[in-house]
C-alpha positions in Angstrom: -3.2 -17.4 12.9 -1.0 -14.6 11.6 -2.6 -11.9 9.1 -1.0 -11.6 5.9 -0.2 -8.7 3.5 1.3 -8.4 0.1 3.4 -5.2 -0.6 4.0 -4.8 -4.5 7.3 -3.0 -5.4 7.6 -1.5 -8.9 10.5 0.2 -10.6 10.6 3.7 -9.1 8.5 3.1 -6.0 8.7 5.7 -3.3 11.0 3.9 -0.6 9.5 5.3 2.6 6.2 4.4 1.3 7.2 0.7 0.9 9.4 0.2 3.9 7.3 1.9 6.5 4.3 -0.6 5.9 6.7 -3.5 5.6 8.4 -2.6 8.8 5.3 -1.7 10.9 3.2 -4.7 9.8 6.2 -7.2 10.5 6.5 -5.3 14.1 3.0 -6.1 14.6 3.5 -9.8 13.7 1.6 -9.5 10.2 3.3 -12.0 7.7 4.4 -9.6 5.0 5.3 -10.9 1.3 7.4 -8.3 -0.6 6.7 -8.9 -4.4 8.7 -7.6 -7.3 6.6 -6.4 -10.3 9.5 -7.1 -12.6 10.9 -10.8 -12.8 14.2 -9.5 -11.1 13.6 -9.5 -7.3 15.9 -6.5 -6.6 13.9 -3.4 -7.4 15.2 0.1 -7.8 13.4 2.8 -6.0 13.0 6.5 -6.8 15.8 7.5 -4.8 18.2 4.8 -6.3 17.6 2.6 -3.1 17.4 -1.1 -4.0 15.1 -3.4 -2.1 15.2 -7.1 -2.4 11.7 -8.6 -2.8 10.8 -12.0 -1.2 9.4 -13.3 -4.6 8.2 -11.9 -8.1 4.7 -10.9 -8.5 3.5 -14.2 -10.5 4.9 -16.3 -7.5 3.1 -14.1 -4.9 -0.2 -14.2 -6.7 -0.4 -18.0 -6.2 -1.4 -17.2 -2.8 -4.2 -14.9 -1.1 -3.6 -12.2 1.3 -5.5 -10.3 3.9 -4.5 -7.0 2.5 -2.6 -5.8 -0.6 -0.4 -2.6 -0.3 0.5 -0.5 -3.2 3.5 2.0 -2.6 3.4 5.1 -4.9 6.3 7.0 -6.4 6.8 8.1 -10.1 7.0 4.4 -11.4 3.3 4.0 -10.7 2.7 5.8 -13.8 5.2 3.9 -16.0 4.5 0.5 -14.7 2.1 -0.4 -11.8 -1.0 1.1 -13.1 -0.6 -0.6 -16.6 0.1 -4.1 -15.2 -3.1 -6.2 -15.6 -1.9 -8.7 -13.0 -2.1 -5.8 -10.3 -5.5 -4.6 -11.7 -6.8 -8.0 -11.6 -5.4 -8.8 -8.1 -6.8 -5.8 -6.6 -10.2 -6.3 -8.0 -10.3 -9.8 -6.9 -9.1 -8.7 -3.4 -12.1 -6.4 -3.1 -14.5 -8.9 -4.4 -13.2 -11.3 -1.7 -14.1 -8.6 0.6 -10.7 -7.9 1.7 -8.8 -4.5 1.9 -6.6 -2.8 -0.5 -4.3 0.0 0.6 -2.5 2.6 -1.9 -0.3 5.6 -1.2 0.9 8.8 -3.0 0.3 8.1 -6.7 -0.8 4.6 -6.4 -4.6 5.6 -6.0 -4.5 6.0 -9.8 -4.1 2.3 -9.9 -7.3 1.9 -7.9 -8.9 4.5 -10.4 -7.9 2.2 -13.3 -9.4 -0.8 -11.5 -12.8 1.1 -10.9 -12.5 0.7 -7.3 -13.0 4.4 -6.4 -16.5 4.8 -7.4 -18.3 6.2 -4.4 -15.3 5.8 -2.2 -13.7 8.6 -0.3 -10.0 8.7 -0.7 -6.7 10.9 -0.8 -3.5 10.9 -2.9 -0.5 12.9 -3.5 -1.2 16.5 -4.7 0.6 15.7 -8.1 -2.1 13.1 -8.6 -5.1 15.5 -8.2 -5.8 16.2 -11.8 -6.7 12.6 -12.3 -8.1 12.4 -8.8 -10.0 15.5 -8.2 -12.4 14.3 -5.6 -9.5 13.6 -3.3 -9.6 14.5 0.3 -6.7 17.2 0.3 -6.8 17.5 4.1 -6.7 13.8 5.6 -3.3 12.0 5.7 -5.0 8.7 5.7 -8.5 7.8 4.5 -10.1 4.5 5.0 -13.6 3.9 3.4 -14.8 0.4 3.4 -12.1 -1.9 2.1 -10.2 1.0 0.5 -7.3 2.9 2.5 -5.5 5.6 0.8 -2.8 8.2 2.0 -1.0 11.2 0.7 2.7 10.4 0.4 6.1 9.8 2.0 5.6 12.1 4.9 2.4 10.1 5.9 3.7 6.7 5.2 4.0 5.8 9.0 0.6 6.9 9.9 -0.6 4.9 6.9 1.3 2.0 8.0 -0.2 2.1 11.7 -3.7 2.4 10.2 -3.1 -0.7 8.0 -1.8 -2.5 11.2 -4.8 -1.6 13.2 -7.1 -3.0 10.5 -5.3 -6.3 10.3 -4.9 -6.6 14.0 -6.5 -4.1 16.4 -6.0 -0.6 17.8 -3.9 -1.8 20.7 -1.5 -3.6 18.7 -1.0 -0.4 16.5 -0.8 1.6 19.6 1.9 -0.7 21.1 4.2 -0.5 17.9 3.7 3.2 17.6 4.8 3.5 21.3 7.9 1.1 20.4 9.1 3.6 17.8 8.2 6.6 20.0 5.2 7.8 17.8 1.4 8.1 18.9 -0.9 5.7 16.9 -3.5 7.6 15.0 -7.0 7.7 16.7 
């Protein structure tokens, strides 16, 4: 049975941080549902690139997923971190023993959900004031059920790491090779 992932798009999301995981996971045969935080399924990213979600978040949350992925971008501060549906969904995900992944500014949402206590993590340097204990060196950090990454430049490494978690290292290496990139070790 195929693994599943939910990627939540908010207004002002960082396009590379959403598209890389969606693309890489789908290449690895993970069933990805793209959900829009707003009711409208067409979501505008930070660079004015619109992405059509599969469903809105309310519809998406009627199902369980093997992983929830939160892209970053400036919209994190305005919408994502303040949405109680997102907070409850990621808390429930961890309670069920299933992973949550956040990149760039999105780890502040994990902070708000109290999921970073005792966990090693990284984030974008612009979020360092709120997340001062971040690993400023590693591009991707996985600690237990939490995976975090620094930003748009680390989005492909982040996505390959997520794929390896949901499938296996060989699948991630195969997908990396297919796009002319080595998988992270």
